[in-house]
C-alpha positions as CSV (number, residue, x, y, z in Angstrom):
1,M,-13.3,6.8,10.0
2,K,-13.2,7.1,6.2
3,S,-12.2,4.6,3.6
4,S,-10.4,4.9,0.4
5,C,-12.0,4.7,-2.9
6,L,-9.3,1.9,-4.0
7,S,-10.1,-0.6,-0.8
8,R,-14.1,0.0,-1.6
9,V,-13.1,-1.0,-5.1
10,M,-10.7,-3.9,-4.3
11,R,-13.1,-4.8,-1.2
12,Q,-10.6,-4.6,1.3
13,P,-10.2,-2.7,4.4
14,P,-7.7,-0.1,4.1
15,E,-5.0,-1.1,6.5
16,Q,-4.6,-4.3,3.6
17,V,-4.3,-1.9,0.8
18,L,-0.5,-0.5,-0.2
19,F,-0.4,3.1,-1.7
20,T,2.7,3.2,-3.5
21,D,3.3,7.0,-4.9
22,D,6.1,9.2,-5.6
23,S,4.5,12.2,-3.9
24,L,5.0,12.6,-0.2
25,T,1.8,14.6,0.0
26,N,-0.8,11.7,-1.4
27,L,1.3,9.4,0.5
28,A,0.7,11.5,3.6
29,G,-3.6,11.2,2.6
30,A,-3.1,7.7,2.2
31,T,-1.9,7.5,5.7
32,A,-4.4,9.2,7.2
33,L,-6.6,6.7,6.3
34,G,-4.7,4.0,7.7
35,T,-3.2,2.9,4.5
36,P,0.2,1.3,4.7
37,T,1.9,3.3,2.0
38,H,5.3,3.3,0.1
39,H,7.0,6.2,-1.4
40,F,8.2,4.9,-4.8
41,V,11.7,6.1,-5.5
42,D,12.6,3.3,-7.9
43,E,11.8,-0.4,-8.6
44,A,14.4,-1.7,-6.3
45,G,12.7,-0.2,-3.2
46,L,9.1,-1.4,-4.4
47,W,10.2,-4.8,-4.4
48,D,12.7,-4.5,-1.1
49,T,9.1,-3.0,0.4
50,L,6.7,-5.8,-1.4
51,E,8.8,-8.4,0.1
52,E,8.9,-7.2,3.7
53,I,5.2,-6.8,3.8
54,G,5.0,-10.7,2.6
55,A,3.6,-10.0,-1.0
56,L,5.7,-11.7,-2.9
57,R,5.5,-15.2,-1.1
58,T,2.7,-17.8,-2.5
59,P,0.2,-18.9,-0.9
60,S,0.7,-22.7,0.7
61,S,-2.0,-25.5,-0.4
């Protein structure tokens, strides 16, 4: 499976990178690479998705 340029730059596997876009076509490409996606419609929805995936949690010491 091809990895995405973004995941290589971030040094993370595609499944650990959230791809956010307002274009369903672009989201389909990211999904095909195994990258989780979020269809951006508004800021509130993005915050909800970030909370759902645990991206807003503070790492424990």
